[in-house]
A tleap script that builds the chain and sets N, CA, C and O, in Angstrom:
source leaprc.protein.ff14SB
mol = sequence {
  NMET LEU LEU CYS PRO LEU PHE SER GLN VAL
  ARG LEU SER PHE ASP HIE GLU ASP PHE SER
  ASN ILE SER ILE GLY TYR ASP LYS VAL LEU
  HIE LYS GLN ASP ASN ILE LYS LEU GLY ILE
  GLY ALA GLU TYR MET PHE PRO ARG ILE SER
  THR ASN PHE SER ASP ASP GLU PHE SER PHE
  ASN SER ILE TYR MET PHE MET ARG PHE ALA
  TYR GLU LYS LYS TRP SER SER TYR LEU ARG
  VAL GLY ILE ASN ASN PHE ASP SER VAL SER
  GLU ASN LEU ASP GLY MET MET ILE GLY PHE
  GLY GLY SER TYR LYS LEU ASN ASP ASN TRP
  TYR ILE ASN SER GLY TYR HIE LEU TYR SER
  ALA ASP ASN TYR ASN TYR SER SER VAL VAL
  TYR SER ILE SER ARG TYR PHE LYS VAL SER
  ASP GLU CASP
}
set mol.1.N position { 0.843 -1.179 0.000 }
set mol.1.CA position { 0.000 0.000 0.000 }
set mol.1.C position { 0.884 1.236 0.000 }
set mol.1.O position { 1.916 1.258 0.671 }
set mol.2.N position { 0.497 2.260 -0.740 }
set mol.2.CA position { 1.286 3.476 -0.883 }
set mol.2.C position { 1.491 4.203 0.440 }
set mol.2.O position { 2.549 4.801 0.635 }
set mol.3.N position { 0.527 4.178 1.358 }
set mol.3.CA position { 0.643 4.902 2.621 }
set mol.3.C position { 1.660 4.289 3.580 }
set mol.3.O position { 2.153 4.978 4.474 }
set mol.4.N position { 1.977 3.025 3.413 }
set mol.4.CA position { 2.842 2.341 4.385 }
set mol.4.C position { 4.158 3.059 4.654 }
set mol.4.O position { 4.494 3.233 5.826 }
set mol.5.N position { 4.928 3.489 3.657 }
set mol.5.CA position { 6.184 4.152 3.978 }
set mol.5.C position { 5.999 5.553 4.548 }
set mol.5.O position { 6.905 6.064 5.207 }
set mol.6.N position { 4.865 6.183 4.316 }
set mol.6.CA position { 4.664 7.559 4.724 }
set mol.6.C position { 4.093 7.702 6.129 }
set mol.6.O position { 4.463 8.633 6.844 }
set mol.7.N position { 3.221 6.827 6.533 }
set mol.7.CA position { 2.487 6.991 7.779 }
set mol.7.C position { 2.658 5.793 8.696 }
set mol.7.O position { 2.726 4.655 8.233 }
set mol.8.N position { 2.727 6.045 9.985 }
set mol.8.CA position { 2.615 4.986 10.970 }
set mol.8.C position { 1.184 4.907 11.464 }
set mol.8.O position { 0.709 3.830 11.826 }
set mol.9.N position { 0.482 6.054 11.482 }
set mol.9.CA position { -0.878 6.092 12.000 }
set mol.9.C position { -1.647 7.234 11.351 }
set mol.9.O position { -1.106 8.322 11.153 }
set mol.10.N position { -2.912 6.982 11.021 }
set mol.10.CA position { -3.840 8.014 10.585 }
set mol.10.C position { -5.007 7.975 11.560 }
set mol.10.O position { -5.483 6.895 11.911 }
set mol.11.N position { -5.479 9.149 12.007 }
set mol.11.CA position { -6.436 9.209 13.104 }
set mol.11.C position { -7.573 10.174 12.782 }
set mol.11.O position { -7.347 11.233 12.197 }
set mol.12.N position { -8.805 9.803 13.170 }
set mol.12.CA position { -9.974 10.673 13.099 }
set mol.12.C position { -10.468 10.865 14.522 }
set mol.12.O position { -10.713 9.885 15.226 }
set mol.13.N position { -10.623 12.131 14.965 }
set mol.13.CA position { -10.964 12.428 16.358 }
set mol.13.C position { -12.212 13.294 16.460 }
set mol.13.O position { -12.520 14.087 15.570 }
set mol.14.N position { -12.918 13.119 17.566 }
set mol.14.CA position { -14.091 13.922 17.914 }
set mol.14.C position { -13.904 14.378 19.350 }
set mol.14.O position { -13.344 13.647 20.167 }
set mol.15.N position { -14.377 15.597 19.668 }
set mol.15.CA position { -14.247 16.002 21.067 }
set mol.15.C position { -15.547 15.769 21.814 }
set mol.15.O position { -16.615 15.639 21.217 }
set mol.16.N position { -15.434 15.719 23.103 }
set mol.16.CA position { -16.517 15.309 24.005 }
set mol.16.C position { -17.659 16.321 24.093 }
set mol.16.O position { -18.801 15.948 24.361 }
set mol.17.N position { -17.352 17.604 23.867 }
set mol.17.CA position { -18.335 18.660 24.113 }
set mol.17.C position { -19.645 18.411 23.369 }
set mol.17.O position { -20.701 18.332 23.997 }
set mol.18.N position { -19.595 18.290 22.072 }
set mol.18.CA position { -20.820 18.028 21.309 }
set mol.18.C position { -20.535 17.227 20.040 }
set mol.18.O position { -21.382 17.145 19.150 }
set mol.19.N position { -19.379 16.656 19.962 }
set mol.19.CA position { -18.935 15.848 18.825 }
set mol.19.C position { -18.928 16.629 17.509 }
set mol.19.O position { -18.881 16.027 16.436 }
set mol.20.N position { -18.975 17.964 17.582 }
set mol.20.CA position { -18.912 18.753 16.359 }
set mol.20.C position { -17.477 19.119 16.001 }
set mol.20.O position { -17.212 19.551 14.879 }
set mol.21.N position { -16.552 18.953 16.937 }
set mol.21.CA position { -15.154 19.237 16.663 }
set mol.21.C position { -14.512 17.977 16.098 }
set mol.21.O position { -14.313 16.992 16.809 }
set mol.22.N position { -14.200 18.024 14.844 }
set mol.22.CA position { -13.593 16.879 14.164 }
set mol.22.C position { -12.183 17.271 13.748 }
set mol.22.O position { -11.960 18.366 13.231 }
set mol.23.N position { -11.239 16.375 13.975 }
set mol.23.CA position { -9.875 16.617 13.532 }
set mol.23.C position { -9.306 15.345 12.923 }
set mol.23.O position { -9.737 14.235 13.233 }
set mol.24.N position { -8.335 15.535 12.056 }
set mol.24.CA position { -7.609 14.399 11.491 }
set mol.24.C position { -6.141 14.589 11.852 }
set mol.24.O position { -5.661 15.718 11.946 }
set mol.25.N position { -5.449 13.515 12.048 }
set mol.25.CA position { -4.052 13.614 12.421 }
set mol.25.C position { -3.266 12.418 11.945 }
set mol.25.O position { -3.831 11.409 11.525 }
set mol.26.N position { -1.972 12.541 12.013 }
set mol.26.CA position { -1.107 11.400 11.721 }
set mol.26.C position { 0.129 11.459 12.592 }
set mol.26.O position { 0.590 12.531 12.984 }
set mol.27.N position { 0.648 10.294 12.882 }
set mol.27.CA position { 1.864 10.141 13.668 }
set mol.27.C position { 2.860 9.314 12.868 }
set mol.27.O position { 2.478 8.384 12.158 }
set mol.28.N position { 4.118 9.651 12.987 }
set mol.28.CA position { 5.193 8.885 12.367 }
set mol.28.C position { 6.161 8.458 13.454 }
set mol.28.O position { 6.783 9.300 14.101 }
set mol.29.N position { 6.294 7.153 13.660 }
set mol.29.CA position { 7.227 6.621 14.653 }
set mol.29.C position { 8.644 6.781 14.104 }
set mol.29.O position { 8.945 6.343 12.994 }
set mol.30.N position { 9.508 7.414 14.898 }
set mol.30.CA position { 10.905 7.613 14.503 }
set mol.30.C position { 11.853 6.689 15.256 }
set mol.30.O position { 12.924 6.346 14.755 }
set mol.31.N position { 11.455 6.284 16.470 }
set mol.31.CA position { 12.299 5.409 17.285 }
set mol.31.C position { 11.413 4.445 18.051 }
set mol.31.O position { 10.426 4.846 18.669 }
set mol.32.N position { 11.772 3.171 18.006 }
set mol.32.CA position { 10.999 2.140 18.702 }
set mol.32.C position { 11.939 1.327 19.576 }
set mol.32.O position { 12.997 0.888 19.126 }
set mol.33.N position { 11.545 1.129 20.834 }
set mol.33.CA position { 12.360 0.365 21.779 }
set mol.33.C position { 11.426 -0.366 22.729 }
set mol.33.O position { 10.670 0.277 23.457 }
set mol.34.N position { 11.457 -1.668 22.740 }
set mol.34.CA position { 10.602 -2.489 23.596 }
set mol.34.C position { 9.170 -1.936 23.655 }
set mol.34.O position { 8.435 -2.027 22.673 }
set mol.35.N position { 8.776 -1.371 24.783 }
set mol.35.CA position { 7.403 -0.884 24.955 }
set mol.35.C position { 7.246 0.612 24.688 }
set mol.35.O position { 6.172 1.165 24.924 }
set mol.36.N position { 8.284 1.271 24.208 }
set mol.36.CA position { 8.238 2.718 24.014 }
set mol.36.C position { 8.422 3.063 22.539 }
set mol.36.O position { 9.296 2.521 21.863 }
set mol.37.N position { 7.569 3.990 22.049 }
set mol.37.CA position { 7.710 4.531 20.701 }
set mol.37.C position { 7.788 6.046 20.806 }
set mol.37.O position { 7.029 6.661 21.554 }
set mol.38.N position { 8.707 6.648 20.054 }
set mol.38.CA position { 8.865 8.093 19.986 }
set mol.38.C position { 8.692 8.533 18.550 }
set mol.38.O position { 9.073 7.814 17.627 }
set mol.39.N position { 8.110 9.728 18.351 }
set mol.39.CA position { 7.939 10.194 16.989 }
set mol.39.C position { 7.407 11.607 16.908 }
set mol.39.O position { 7.378 12.343 17.895 }
set mol.40.N position { 6.984 11.969 15.707 }
set mol.40.CA position { 6.408 13.284 15.447 }
set mol.40.C position { 5.015 13.090 14.860 }
set mol.40.O position { 4.692 12.031 14.322 }
set mol.41.N position { 4.204 14.128 14.976 }
set mol.41.CA position { 2.858 14.051 14.436 }
set mol.41.C position { 2.299 15.421 14.128 }
set mol.41.O position { 2.897 16.445 14.460 }
set mol.42.N position { 1.151 15.426 13.495 }
set mol.42.CA position { 0.454 16.666 13.164 }
set mol.42.C position { -1.039 16.408 13.241 }
set mol.42.O position { -1.503 15.287 13.031 }
set mol.43.N position { -1.788 17.466 13.547 }
set mol.43.CA position { -3.235 17.352 13.646 }
set mol.43.C position { -3.871 18.589 13.036 }
set mol.43.O position { -3.445 19.713 13.305 }
set mol.44.N position { -4.887 18.382 12.220 }
set mol.44.CA position { -5.650 19.466 11.617 }
set mol.44.C position { -7.055 19.432 12.204 }
set mol.44.O position { -7.756 18.428 12.081 }
set mol.45.N position { -7.468 20.525 12.842 }
set mol.45.CA position { -8.803 20.635 13.413 }
set mol.45.C position { -9.673 21.403 12.412 }
set mol.45.O position { -9.351 22.530 12.036 }
set mol.46.N position { -10.767 20.788 11.991 }
set mol.46.CA position { -11.683 21.495 11.109 }
set mol.46.C position { -12.281 22.683 11.866 }
set mol.46.O position { -12.594 22.555 13.050 }
set mol.47.N position { -12.446 23.839 11.207 }
set mol.47.CA position { -12.978 25.021 11.901 }
set mol.47.C position { -14.342 24.756 12.531 }
set mol.47.O position { -15.166 24.023 11.983 }
set mol.48.N position { -14.560 25.365 13.687 }
set mol.48.CA position { -15.834 25.250 14.396 }
set mol.48.C position { -16.167 26.586 15.020 }
set mol.48.O position { -15.304 27.459 15.112 }
set mol.49.N position { -17.400 26.761 15.449 }
set mol.49.CA position { -17.849 28.000 16.079 }
set mol.49.C position { -17.907 27.788 17.584 }
set mol.49.O position { -18.341 26.737 18.057 }
set mol.50.N position { -17.465 28.799 18.336 }
set mol.50.CA position { -17.501 28.712 19.781 }
set mol.50.C position { -17.968 30.036 20.380 }
set mol.50.O position { -17.526 31.107 19.966 }
set mol.51.N position { -18.855 29.948 21.347 }
set mol.51.CA position { -19.276 31.148 22.066 }
set mol.51.C position { -18.155 31.652 22.971 }
set mol.51.O position { -18.181 32.813 23.377 }
set mol.52.N position { -17.175 30.817 23.299 }
set mol.52.CA position { -16.034 31.245 24.120 }
set mol.52.C position { -15.150 32.259 23.392 }
set mol.52.O position { -14.462 33.052 24.036 }
set mol.53.N position { -15.163 32.240 22.072 }
set mol.53.CA position { -14.306 33.118 21.283 }
set mol.53.C position { -15.150 34.088 20.454 }
set mol.53.O position { -14.927 34.221 19.251 }
set mol.54.N position { -16.104 34.760 21.072 }
set mol.54.CA position { -16.936 35.791 20.428 }
set mol.54.C position { -17.667 35.265 19.206 }
set mol.54.O position { -17.817 35.982 18.216 }
set mol.55.N position { -18.115 34.043 19.264 }
set mol.55.CA position { -18.850 33.412 18.161 }
set mol.55.C position { -18.055 33.348 16.867 }
set mol.55.O position { -18.630 33.190 15.790 }
set mol.56.N position { -16.727 33.472 16.968 }
set mol.56.CA position { -15.868 33.326 15.792 }
set mol.56.C position { -15.698 31.849 15.453 }
set mol.56.O position { -15.733 30.985 16.329 }
set mol.57.N position { -15.515 31.586 14.188 }
set mol.57.CA position { -15.116 30.242 13.765 }
set mol.57.C position { -13.619 30.136 14.053 }
set mol.57.O position { -12.862 31.051 13.729 }
set mol.58.N position { -13.187 29.032 14.657 }
set mol.58.CA position { -11.778 28.901 15.031 }
set mol.58.C position { -11.309 27.479 14.813 }
set mol.58.O position { -12.110 26.558 14.652 }
set mol.59.N position { -9.983 27.315 14.810 }
set mol.59.CA position { -9.374 25.979 14.801 }
set mol.59.C position { -7.988 26.089 15.421 }
set mol.59.O position { -7.368 27.152 15.402 }
set mol.60.N position { -7.512 24.975 15.971 }
set mol.60.CA position { -6.145 24.832 16.446 }
set mol.60.C position { -5.508 23.722 15.609 }
set mol.60.O position { -6.028 22.607 15.562 }
set mol.61.N position { -4.399 24.018 14.958 }
set mol.61.CA position { -3.686 23.031 14.158 }
set mol.61.C position { -2.305 22.854 14.764 }
set mol.61.O position { -1.618 23.836 15.046 }
set mol.62.N position { -1.892 21.597 14.968 }
set mol.62.CA position { -0.715 21.321 15.791 }
set mol.62.C position { 0.323 20.465 15.090 }
set mol.62.O position { 0.012 19.638 14.233 }
set mol.63.N position { 1.566 20.692 15.487 }
set mol.63.CA position { 2.692 19.814 15.171 }
set mol.63.C position { 3.301 19.460 16.515 }
set mol.63.O position { 3.536 20.346 17.336 }
set mol.64.N position { 3.562 18.184 16.755 }
set mol.64.CA position { 3.982 17.760 18.088 }
set mol.64.C position { 4.940 16.584 18.032 }
set mol.64.O position { 5.081 15.910 17.011 }
set mol.65.N position { 5.594 16.363 19.163 }
set mol.65.CA position { 6.375 15.152 19.401 }
set mol.65.C position { 5.522 14.273 20.304 }
set mol.65.O position { 4.754 14.784 21.120 }
set mol.66.N position { 5.646 12.968 20.169 }
set mol.66.CA position { 4.850 12.078 21.014 }
set mol.66.C position { 5.689 10.945 21.574 }
set mol.66.O position { 6.748 10.597 21.052 }
set mol.67.N position { 5.176 10.388 22.652 }
set mol.67.CA position { 5.739 9.188 23.247 }
set mol.67.C position { 4.568 8.256 23.548 }
set mol.67.O position { 3.565 8.681 24.122 }
set mol.68.N position { 4.693 6.994 23.164 }
set mol.68.CA position { 3.707 5.977 23.504 }
set mol.68.C position { 4.369 4.923 24.365 }
set mol.68.O position { 5.485 4.489 24.083 }
set mol.69.N position { 3.681 4.515 25.411 }
set mol.69.CA position { 4.182 3.470 26.296 }
set mol.69.C position { 3.146 2.356 26.360 }
set mol.69.O position { 2.009 2.588 26.771 }
set mol.70.N position { 3.531 1.151 25.957 }
set mol.70.CA position { 2.623 -0.004 25.970 }
set mol.70.C position { 2.738 -0.732 27.298 }
set mol.70.O position { 3.832 -1.101 27.725 }
set mol.71.N position { 1.594 -0.936 27.951 }
set mol.71.CA position { 1.561 -1.655 29.230 }
set mol.71.C position { 1.468 -3.159 29.024 }
set mol.71.O position { 2.064 -3.940 29.765 }
set mol.72.N position { 0.729 -3.542 28.031 }
set mol.72.CA position { 0.563 -4.948 27.668 }
set mol.72.C position { 0.139 -4.977 26.213 }
set mol.72.O position { 0.159 -3.940 25.550 }
set mol.73.N position { -0.241 -6.124 25.705 }
set mol.73.CA position { -0.549 -6.249 24.281 }
set mol.73.C position { -1.689 -5.338 23.819 }
set mol.73.O position { -1.659 -4.849 22.689 }
set mol.74.N position { -2.680 -5.104 24.659 }
set mol.74.CA position { -3.864 -4.352 24.245 }
set mol.74.C position { -3.878 -2.887 24.690 }
set mol.74.O position { -4.530 -2.071 24.038 }
set mol.75.N position { -3.189 -2.525 25.767 }
set mol.75.CA position { -3.293 -1.195 26.361 }
set mol.75.C position { -1.998 -0.405 26.244 }
set mol.75.O position { -0.909 -0.951 26.418 }
set mol.76.N position { -2.126 0.894 25.946 }
set mol.76.CA position { -0.966 1.791 25.938 }
set mol.76.C position { -1.421 3.207 26.304 }
set mol.76.O position { -2.613 3.513 26.284 }
set mol.77.N position { -0.462 4.053 26.634 }
set mol.77.CA position { -0.756 5.456 26.919 }
set mol.77.C position { 0.086 6.321 25.997 }
set mol.77.O position { 1.075 5.866 25.423 }
set mol.78.N position { -0.328 7.593 25.864 }
set mol.78.CA position { 0.429 8.505 25.012 }
set mol.78.C position { 0.564 9.877 25.669 }
set mol.78.O position { -0.234 10.265 26.522 }
set mol.79.N position { 1.588 10.585 25.245 }
set mol.79.CA position { 1.817 11.971 25.631 }
set mol.79.C position { 2.228 12.718 24.368 }
set mol.79.O position { 3.118 12.275 23.642 }
set mol.80.N position { 1.576 13.855 24.107 }
set mol.80.CA position { 1.910 14.703 22.960 }
set mol.80.C position { 2.208 16.105 23.474 }
set mol.80.O position { 1.447 16.657 24.268 }
set mol.81.N position { 3.318 16.679 23.019 }
set mol.81.CA position { 3.702 18.041 23.381 }
set mol.81.C position { 4.182 18.722 22.103 }
set mol.81.O position { 5.008 18.175 21.371 }
set mol.82.N position { 3.656 19.928 21.838 }
set mol.82.CA position { 4.079 20.597 20.618 }
set mol.82.C position { 3.605 22.027 20.523 }
set mol.82.O position { 3.222 22.651 21.512 }
set mol.83.N position { 3.643 22.522 19.313 }
set mol.83.CA position { 3.201 23.881 19.025 }
set mol.83.C position { 1.912 23.805 18.222 }
set mol.83.O position { 1.638 22.811 17.550 }
set mol.84.N position { 1.123 24.877 18.305 }
set mol.84.CA position { -0.098 24.929 17.516 }
set mol.84.C position { -0.291 26.327 16.960 }
set mol.84.O position { 0.377 27.281 17.358 }
set mol.85.N position { -1.222 26.415 16.033 }
set mol.85.CA position { -1.611 27.678 15.458 }
set mol.85.C position { -3.100 27.848 15.701 }
set mol.85.O position { -3.907 27.029 15.263 }
set mol.86.N position { -3.463 28.926 16.408 }
set mol.86.CA position { -4.859 29.281 16.617 }
set mol.86.C position { -5.266 30.175 15.455 }
set mol.86.O position { -4.655 31.217 15.221 }
set mol.87.N position { -6.296 29.766 14.733 }
set mol.87.CA position { -6.737 30.506 13.560 }
set mol.87.C position { -8.222 30.812 13.697 }
set mol.87.O position { -9.037 29.900 13.842 }
set mol.88.N position { -8.571 32.083 13.651 }
set mol.88.CA position { -9.979 32.485 13.681 }
set mol.88.C position { -10.156 33.647 12.711 }
set mol.88.O position { -9.209 34.073 12.051 }
set mol.89.N position { -11.379 34.150 12.638 }
set mol.89.CA position { -11.669 35.266 11.747 }
set mol.89.C position { -10.849 36.495 12.140 }
set mol.89.O position { -10.372 37.227 11.273 }
set mol.90.N position { -10.686 36.720 13.443 }
set mol.90.CA position { -10.027 37.936 13.912 }
set mol.90.C position { -8.581 37.752 14.374 }
set mol.90.O position { -7.881 38.748 14.554 }
set mol.91.N position { -8.111 36.538 14.570 }
set mol.91.CA position { -6.767 36.291 15.120 }
set mol.91.C position { -6.070 35.153 14.384 }
set mol.91.O position { -6.713 34.253 13.845 }
set mol.92.N position { -4.748 35.214 14.375 }
set mol.92.CA position { -3.915 34.104 13.915 }
set mol.92.C position { -2.683 34.107 14.813 }
set mol.92.O position { -1.773 34.915 14.626 }
set mol.93.N position { -2.657 33.191 15.801 }
set mol.93.CA position { -1.619 33.190 16.827 }
set mol.93.C position { -0.988 31.815 16.960 }
set mol.93.O position { -1.618 30.800 16.664 }
set mol.94.N position { 0.264 31.791 17.407 }
set mol.94.CA position { 0.945 30.535 17.695 }
set mol.94.C position { 0.957 30.298 19.189 }
set mol.94.O position { 0.973 31.247 19.973 }
set mol.95.N position { 0.949 29.020 19.595 }
set mol.95.CA position { 0.946 28.686 21.007 }
set mol.95.C position { 1.438 27.273 21.238 }
set mol.95.O position { 2.186 26.724 20.429 }
set mol.96.N position { 1.015 26.689 22.346 }
set mol.96.CA position { 1.442 25.344 22.733 }
set mol.96.C position { 0.256 24.401 22.815 }
set mol.96.O position { -0.888 24.830 22.965 }
set mol.97.N position { 0.543 23.120 22.717 }
set mol.97.CA position { -0.460 22.089 22.930 }
set mol.97.C position { 0.143 20.973 23.739 }
set mol.97.O position { 1.340 20.697 23.656 }
set mol.98.N position { -0.707 20.327 24.531 }
set mol.98.CA position { -0.311 19.132 25.265 }
set mol.98.C position { -1.512 18.196 25.270 }
set mol.98.O position { -2.653 18.637 25.407 }
set mol.99.N position { -1.254 16.932 25.122 }
set mol.99.CA position { -2.310 15.929 25.143 }
set mol.99.C position { -1.801 14.662 25.789 }
set mol.99.O position { -0.640 14.288 25.623 }
set mol.100.N position { -2.676 14.002 26.528 }
set mol.100.CA position { -2.316 12.715 27.112 }
set mol.100.C position { -3.565 11.845 27.153 }
set mol.100.O position { -4.687 12.348 27.218 }
set mol.101.N position { -3.354 10.539 27.114 }
set mol.101.CA position { -4.486 9.628 27.129 }
set mol.101.C position { -4.049 8.196 26.967 }
set mol.101.O position { -2.884 7.852 27.167 }
set mol.102.N position { -5.005 7.366 26.602 }
set mol.102.CA position { -4.751 5.946 26.461 }
set mol.102.C position { -5.331 5.381 25.181 }
set mol.102.O position { -6.197 5.988 24.551 }
set mol.103.N position { -4.839 4.206 24.805 }
set mol.103.CA position { -5.281 3.521 23.587 }
set mol.103.C position { -5.584 2.064 23.897 }
set mol.103.O position { -4.962 1.451 24.765 }
set mol.104.N position { -6.553 1.524 23.169 }
set mol.104.CA position { -6.890 0.121 23.260 }
set mol.104.C position { -6.795 -0.483 21.862 }
set mol.104.O position { -7.389 0.030 20.914 }
set mol.105.N position { -6.050 -1.564 21.742 }
set mol.105.CA position { -5.821 -2.225 20.454 }
set mol.105.C position { -6.984 -3.156 20.136 }
set mol.105.O position { -7.209 -4.138 20.843 }
set mol.106.N position { -7.723 -2.847 19.069 }
set mol.106.CA position { -8.827 -3.703 18.625 }
set mol.106.C position { -8.301 -4.911 17.853 }
set mol.106.O position { -8.759 -6.036 18.053 }
set mol.107.N position { -7.332 -4.664 16.968 }
set mol.107.CA position { -6.642 -5.718 16.225 }
set mol.107.C position { -5.300 -5.145 15.769 }
set mol.107.O position { -4.897 -4.089 16.256 }
set mol.108.N position { -4.608 -5.799 14.862 }
set mol.108.CA position { -3.276 -5.337 14.464 }
set mol.108.C position { -3.279 -3.967 13.794 }
set mol.108.O position { -2.254 -3.285 13.794 }
set mol.109.N position { -4.409 -3.548 13.222 }
set mol.109.CA position { -4.446 -2.295 12.481 }
set mol.109.C position { -5.276 -1.186 13.124 }
set mol.109.O position { -5.009 -0.010 12.880 }
set mol.110.N position { -6.259 -1.525 13.925 }
set mol.110.CA position { -7.200 -0.533 14.441 }
set mol.110.C position { -7.102 -0.372 15.953 }
set mol.110.O position { -7.013 -1.350 16.695 }
set mol.111.N position { -7.120 0.893 16.395 }
set mol.111.CA position { -7.059 1.247 17.815 }
set mol.111.C position { -8.146 2.279 18.102 }
set mol.111.O position { -8.524 3.057 17.226 }
set mol.112.N position { -8.644 2.277 19.337 }
set mol.112.CA position { -9.477 3.381 19.801 }
set mol.112.C position { -8.699 4.105 20.890 }
set mol.112.O position { -7.976 3.479 21.664 }
set mol.113.N position { -8.849 5.426 20.949 }
set mol.113.CA position { -8.091 6.264 21.869 }
set mol.113.C position { -9.032 7.223 22.584 }
set mol.113.O position { -10.070 7.616 22.052 }
set mol.114.N position { -8.652 7.583 23.780 }
set mol.114.CA position { -9.351 8.633 24.507 }
set mol.114.C position { -8.313 9.401 25.303 }
set mol.114.O position { -7.390 8.816 25.869 }
set mol.115.N position { -8.472 10.722 25.343 }
set mol.115.CA position { -7.488 11.524 26.056 }
set mol.115.C position { -7.994 12.917 26.344 }
set mol.115.O position { -9.112 13.283 25.983 }
set mol.116.N position { -7.149 13.683 26.998 }
set mol.116.CA position { -7.430 15.067 27.333 }
set mol.116.C position { -6.406 15.934 26.622 }
set mol.116.O position { -5.204 15.720 26.776 }
set mol.117.N position { -6.864 16.912 25.844 }
set mol.117.CA position { -5.966 17.770 25.085 }
set mol.117.C position { -6.210 19.223 25.457 }
set mol.117.O position { -7.351 19.651 25.625 }
set mol.118.N position { -5.121 19.975 25.584 }
set mol.118.CA position { -5.192 21.392 25.919 }
set mol.118.C position { -4.409 22.178 24.865 }
set mol.118.O position { -3.242 21.893 24.596 }
set mol.119.N position { -5.071 23.162 24.283 }
set mol.119.CA position { -4.476 24.031 23.277 }
set mol.119.C position { -4.473 25.449 23.837 }
set mol.119.O position { -5.457 25.879 24.440 }
set mol.120.N position { -3.379 26.175 23.643 }
set mol.120.CA position { -3.273 27.519 24.199 }
set mol.120.C position { -2.505 28.416 23.236 }
set mol.120.O position { -1.489 28.015 22.669 }
set mol.121.N position { -3.009 29.637 23.061 }
set mol.121.CA position { -2.323 30.646 22.257 }
set mol.121.C position { -2.751 32.006 22.778 }
set mol.121.O position { -3.926 32.366 22.696 }
set mol.122.N position { -1.798 32.767 23.317 }
set mol.122.CA position { -2.062 34.075 23.900 }
set mol.122.C position { -3.178 33.947 24.948 }
set mol.122.O position { -3.001 33.212 25.920 }
set mol.123.N position { -4.299 34.620 24.794 }
set mol.123.CA position { -5.398 34.544 25.758 }
set mol.123.C position { -6.445 33.487 25.398 }
set mol.123.O position { -7.471 33.389 26.071 }
set mol.124.N position { -6.205 32.710 24.367 }
set mol.124.CA position { -7.160 31.704 23.925 }
set mol.124.C position { -6.730 30.330 24.427 }
set mol.124.O position { -5.629 29.866 24.128 }
set mol.125.N position { -7.595 29.691 25.183 }
set mol.125.CA position { -7.336 28.346 25.690 }
set mol.125.C position { -8.525 27.467 25.331 }
set mol.125.O position { -9.681 27.872 25.456 }
set mol.126.N position { -8.221 26.273 24.888 }
set mol.126.CA position { -9.276 25.337 24.536 }
set mol.126.C position { -8.852 23.962 25.028 }
set mol.126.O position { -7.767 23.490 24.689 }
set mol.127.N position { -9.687 23.323 25.816 }
set mol.127.CA position { -9.372 21.976 26.286 }
set mol.127.C position { -10.572 21.085 26.013 }
set mol.127.O position { -11.711 21.551 25.981 }
set mol.128.N position { -10.309 19.811 25.818 }
set mol.128.CA position { -11.400 18.885 25.543 }
set mol.128.C position { -10.980 17.447 25.809 }
set mol.128.O position { -9.801 17.095 25.769 }
set mol.129.N position { -11.978 16.642 26.078 }
set mol.129.CA position { -11.805 15.194 26.104 }
set mol.129.C position { -12.013 14.732 24.668 }
set mol.129.O position { -13.012 15.079 24.037 }
set mol.130.N position { -11.077 13.955 24.158 }
set mol.130.CA position { -11.066 13.575 22.753 }
set mol.130.C position { -11.216 12.067 22.619 }
set mol.130.O position { -10.604 11.307 23.370 }
set mol.131.N position { -12.030 11.637 21.661 }
set mol.131.CA position { -12.180 10.220 21.307 }
set mol.131.C position { -11.712 10.055 19.872 }
set mol.131.O position { -12.066 10.852 19.003 }
set mol.132.N position { -10.914 9.019 19.621 }
set mol.132.CA position { -10.351 8.821 18.285 }
set mol.132.C position { -10.417 7.368 17.878 }
set mol.132.O position { -10.451 6.460 18.709 }
set mol.133.N position { -10.435 7.177 16.569 }
set mol.133.CA position { -10.198 5.857 15.998 }
set mol.133.C position { -8.976 6.002 15.103 }
set mol.133.O position { -8.884 6.937 14.308 }
set mol.134.N position { -8.041 5.073 15.239 }
set mol.134.CA position { -6.761 5.163 14.532 }
set mol.134.C position { -6.528 3.926 13.690 }
set mol.134.O position { -6.887 2.812 14.072 }
set mol.135.N position { -5.920 4.145 12.538 }
set mol.135.CA position { -5.514 3.058 11.659 }
set mol.135.C position { -3.995 3.082 11.613 }
set mol.135.O position { -3.397 4.076 11.202 }
set mol.136.N position { -3.371 1.986 12.036 }
set mol.136.CA position { -1.916 1.859 12.024 }
set mol.136.C position { -1.478 1.118 10.773 }
set mol.136.O position { -2.145 0.196 10.304 }
set mol.137.N position { -0.348 1.543 10.250 }
set mol.137.CA position { 0.257 0.904 9.087 }
set mol.137.C position { 1.632 0.409 9.494 }
set mol.137.O position { 2.454 1.187 9.977 }
set mol.138.N position { 1.887 -0.870 9.304 }
set mol.138.CA position { 3.223 -1.398 9.609 }
set mol.138.C position { 4.118 -1.133 8.413 }
set mol.138.O position { 3.750 -1.395 7.268 }
set mol.139.N position { 5.303 -0.607 8.701 }
set mol.139.CA position { 6.277 -0.389 7.656 }
set mol.139.C position { 7.305 -1.509 7.720 }
set mol.139.O position { 7.349 -2.252 8.701 }
set mol.140.N position { 8.116 -1.638 6.708 }
set mol.140.CA position { 9.016 -2.789 6.591 }
set mol.140.C position { 9.997 -2.908 7.761 }
set mol.140.O position { 10.422 -4.018 8.080 }
set mol.141.N position { 10.370 -1.790 8.413 }
set mol.141.CA position { 11.339 -1.875 9.507 }
set mol.141.C position { 10.686 -2.104 10.864 }
set mol.141.O position { 11.395 -2.167 11.868 }
set mol.142.N position { 9.345 -2.233 10.937 }
set mol.142.CA position { 8.668 -2.537 12.186 }
set mol.142.C position { 8.402 -4.032 12.262 }
set mol.142.O position { 8.254 -4.704 11.241 }
set mol.143.N position { 8.343 -4.556 13.519 }
set mol.143.CA position { 8.040 -5.980 13.649 }
set mol.143.C position { 6.602 -6.175 14.056 }
set mol.143.O position { 6.154 -7.311 14.217 }
savepdb mol mol.pdb
quit
């Protein structure tokens, strides 16, 4: 498959508030050691409207580093730390993001994830509980 060399994971996420916040993301594993994986990732949040930001349509788009720690065959946790861009009708600012949560392995290719993510840029802060479904692609150098 063409995606195998490019992606380790492709993800579709929804936030807990009203499931109207949809984002897509991908992670690329750069280093793998026993139960730990390290890599980089990016996430694109589709624009949404919020009364918290003067009814402006906004989005946070992020680039981050991640660490995954597997506890056993089915369960793992993740930590994401990076930068983001807050984009709205009236503002375009850079800031930080942090996310942490857990994953459950459905089979060799599909995982479900849940976590807490916080996005911040200047005076704009957005946090949410996020639910995701992820598709993993094994590349030739992974076992």
